[in-house]
N, C-alpha and C positions, 0 to 999 in steps of 0.2 A: 402574530409575531414580526411585531415591528422591529423587535432588536436584529431579525437579520437585515444588515446593511451592507452598502459598498466596503465599511470600515471593517467590519466582521469578514466579509468576502477577501478582502486584502489582506486581512490579520493570518488567517487560515492558508492563503497562497502563500506569503509570506513564512507561517511552519513551514509547509508542508516543500518549498522549494531547496529550504536546509538540511531534507530529509532523504535518505535512499532507503524505500517502503520496499526491498526484498524480503519475501517472504520469510515469516519465520524471525527476520532478523530483529534488534531492537529498537530500530527506526519503525519500523511496521507496526510494534506495540503502541512506541510514540504517538503515533500520529494515530491510530488507535483510539486511547489514552485522550488525547484531546479532541477529539471529537463526540469521546462518550464527553466529558468534561461540559463542552457547548450545549450538549444535548438536553444534559443534566441544568446547566444554567436558563436554558429555556422551559423548565418543566417539561419537557418530552421524555416519559418513562423509556427505557431502551435498555439489552441484556447483550451482552459477547457470546457469543458462540463461538470458540474452538473446536478444531476438530486434527486429527492426525492426517495431514496428506502429506503425499512424496511430489516434491513440487520441483522441481530442479530448474536452476538459475546458470546456466553455463558459463564459464568465463573465456573458453577458448574449444574450440572444434575444428575439425577435417572432416574430409570426404573424399575417400579413395575410390575413382573409378578407373578403372584395367590400366594401373599404376599412377595416374594424373592426379596429386595432391592438392585442391584449395581448399585458404584457409574458408572459414567463415566468420563472419561479425557476432558480437553477440546481440540475442535480441532478447531483453529484459520481461519478461512476465509476471507480473506481480499475484502475491495469491493474500489478498489482504482478508481481515477476521472478514465475518458475516455478524452486519449489525442490523437487530432491527429493530422496532418501534416498537411499542405496543399500544 
């Protein structure tokens, strides 16, 4: 794995920093595709398994307690595809 270097790490971070990897988004698929390409370049066999998942990434929410409303900040929880090496 000599190819795994600081430059490779920085390149990956650069690519990922420009993506919003929210579950099911185009950017999530781009990120997965990037990783698959890299694994294949390194000769590491892999597969992508996708499943139907009902994951919510709410943009806005609130809680009402006895007439009191308090806004909540979004807390994104990414749900990336499962990538397994063989």
